[in-house]
ZALODREN-994745 format. One record per residue (C-alpha): x, y, z. Coordinates in steps of 0.05 Angstrom, whole numbers, plus 32768, in hexadecimal, padded with zeros to 4 digits. Layout:
BEGIN
{atom {X Y Z}}
...
END
This chain:
BEGIN
{atom {7E28 7F84 7E49}}
{atom {7E11 7FC7 7E50}}
{atom {7E3C 800B 7E50}}
{atom {7E4C 8029 7EA1}}
{atom {7E1F 8046 7EB5}}
{atom {7E1C 8091 7EB8}}
{atom {7E15 80BA 7EEF}}
{atom {7DDF 80E8 7EEF}}
{atom {7DE1 8137 7EED}}
{atom {7DB3 8153 7F22}}
{atom {7DC5 81A4 7F19}}
{atom {7DD4 81A0 7ECE}}
{atom {7DAD 81D5 7EB6}}
{atom {7DBE 8207 7EE6}}
{atom {7DEF 8222 7EC3}}
{atom {7DD2 8267 7EBF}}
{atom {7DC0 826A 7F00}}
{atom {7E04 825D 7F16}}
{atom {7E1E 829A 7EE9}}
{atom {7DF0 82C9 7F01}}
{atom {7E01 82B5 7F4C}}
{atom {7E4B 82BC 7F38}}
{atom {7E69 82FE 7F61}}
{atom {7EA0 8306 7F2F}}
{atom {7E6D 8326 7F08}}
{atom {7E42 8346 7F3E}}
{atom {7E24 8381 7F20}}
{atom {7E0E 83C6 7F54}}
{atom {7DC7 83BD 7F63}}
{atom {7D8F 83EC 7F53}}
{atom {7D94 8409 7F98}}
{atom {7DD2 8416 7FA3}}
{atom {7DCF 8437 7F56}}
{atom {7D98 8465 7F70}}
{atom {7DC4 8476 7FA5}}
{atom {7DFE 8489 7F78}}
{atom {7DC5 84B2 7F59}}
{atom {7DB7 84DC 7F8D}}
{atom {7DE3 84E4 7FB8}}
{atom {7E38 84D9 7F88}}
{atom {7E21 84EC 7F3F}}
{atom {7E50 8521 7F45}}
{atom {7E85 84FC 7F5D}}
{atom {7E83 84C4 7F29}}
{atom {7E78 84E6 7EEB}}
{atom {7EBA 8510 7EF9}}
{atom {7EE5 84E0 7F1C}}
{atom {7F34 84E7 7F1B}}
{atom {7F5B 84BA 7EEB}}
{atom {7F61 8480 7F00}}
{atom {7F93 8447 7ED7}}
{atom {7F74 840A 7EED}}
{atom {7F2C 8417 7ED5}}
{atom {7F1D 8417 7E89}}
{atom {7F1E 845F 7E67}}
{atom {7F48 8475 7EA6}}
{atom {7EFC 8479 7ECC}}
{atom {7EF2 84B1 7E94}}
{atom {7EAF 8496 7E76}}
{atom {7E83 8479 7EA9}}
{atom {7E3A 8462 7E9B}}
{atom {7E1A 846D 7EE0}}
{atom {7DD5 8450 7EDB}}
{atom {7DF3 840D 7EC8}}
{atom {7E38 841E 7EF7}}
{atom {7E60 8407 7EBB}}
{atom {7EA1 8429 7EA1}}
{atom {7EB5 8433 7E59}}
{atom {7EF7 843A 7E29}}
{atom {7EE5 8479 7E0D}}
{atom {7EAB 84AA 7E00}}
{atom {7E8E 8485 7DB9}}
{atom {7E8B 844C 7DDA}}
{atom {7E67 8471 7E1B}}
{atom {7E33 848A 7DE9}}
{atom {7E27 8447 7DC5}}
{atom {7E17 8429 7E01}}
{atom {7DE2 8463 7E12}}
{atom {7DB9 8446 7DD2}}
{atom {7DC4 83F9 7DE9}}
{atom {7D85 83D3 7DFE}}
{atom {7DA6 83C9 7E3E}}
{atom {7DB1 8415 7E56}}
{atom {7D65 841F 7E3E}}
{atom {7D4C 83E0 7E64}}
{atom {7D7D 83F8 7EAC}}
{atom {7D58 843A 7EA2}}
{atom {7D13 842A 7E9F}}
{atom {7D23 8406 7EE1}}
{atom {7D3F 843A 7F01}}
{atom {7CFC 845B 7EFA}}
{atom {7CDE 843E 7F32}}
{atom {7CF5 844D 7F76}}
{atom {7D1E 841B 7F9E}}
{atom {7D01 8400 7FCF}}
{atom {7D07 8421 801B}}
{atom {7D01 83F8 8064}}
{atom {7CB9 8419 806A}}
{atom {7C9E 8402 8027}}
{atom {7CB8 83BE 8040}}
{atom {7C94 83BF 8088}}
{atom {7C56 83D4 805E}}
{atom {7C57 8397 8042}}
{atom {7C55 8377 8074}}
{atom {7C13 838F 8089}}
{atom {7C32 83D2 80BB}}
{atom {7C13 840B 8090}}
{atom {7BF1 841B 805B}}
{atom {7C03 840D 800E}}
{atom {7C1D 8441 7FE3}}
{atom {7C35 8433 7F98}}
{atom {7C77 8440 7F86}}
{atom {7C89 8480 7F6F}}
{atom {7CA0 848E 7F11}}
{atom {7CDE 84BC 7F12}}
{atom {7CF4 84CB 7ECF}}
{atom {7D3A 84BF 7EBE}}
{atom {7D6F 84DF 7E8D}}
{atom {7DA9 84C7 7E72}}
{atom {7DEC 84E6 7E86}}
{atom {7E10 8519 7E59}}
{atom {7E5A 8526 7E5A}}
{atom {7E5C 856D 7E43}}
{atom {7E98 858C 7E64}}
{atom {7E7E 85D3 7E54}}
{atom {7E34 85CC 7E6C}}
{atom {7E3F 85C5 7EBF}}
{atom {7DF1 85BC 7EC7}}
{atom {7DE9 8587 7E8C}}
{atom {7E2F 855B 7EB1}}
{atom {7E00 8546 7EED}}
{atom {7DC9 850E 7EE5}}
{atom {7D80 851B 7EF4}}
{atom {7D46 84FE 7F0F}}
{atom {7D0B 851A 7F0A}}
{atom {7CC9 8501 7F32}}
{atom {7C93 84F1 7F03}}
{atom {7C48 84ED 7F06}}
{atom {7C23 84AE 7EE8}}
{atom {7C0B 84E2 7EAF}}
{atom {7C52 84EC 7E9C}}
{atom {7C68 84B9 7E8B}}
{atom {7C35 849B 7E6D}}
{atom {7C32 84D1 7E39}}
{atom {7C86 84B5 7E2D}}
END
């Protein structure tokens, strides 16, 4: 006699998709981070002490929306591939409602603008450096970079 038949698994190979769909590991999207950069960057960089967050909410990467335990971990994060990839993704402006309308055929096409992103600085003596700067850049400046 043969062995008992095994049940076919229809979605056995989608574990990588299942992990991506989980809401507990959901991070901020690029448009939410862009809103933080333009409106609330000063508040997020200079947060009050929160005992529930890692590092008491004193070491926060605004581009990746992550808390770190100390300044050393934050500075090493700035050198990682994940942070550099996020910085590259934030160079283009996020989609707006007007851009979606133009893509649907209501208006003329305009290419997305490029911006120059700089990594945040943590120097309490220099007040100008505590803010995150987002500068609009031309295509020529971006190519020379």
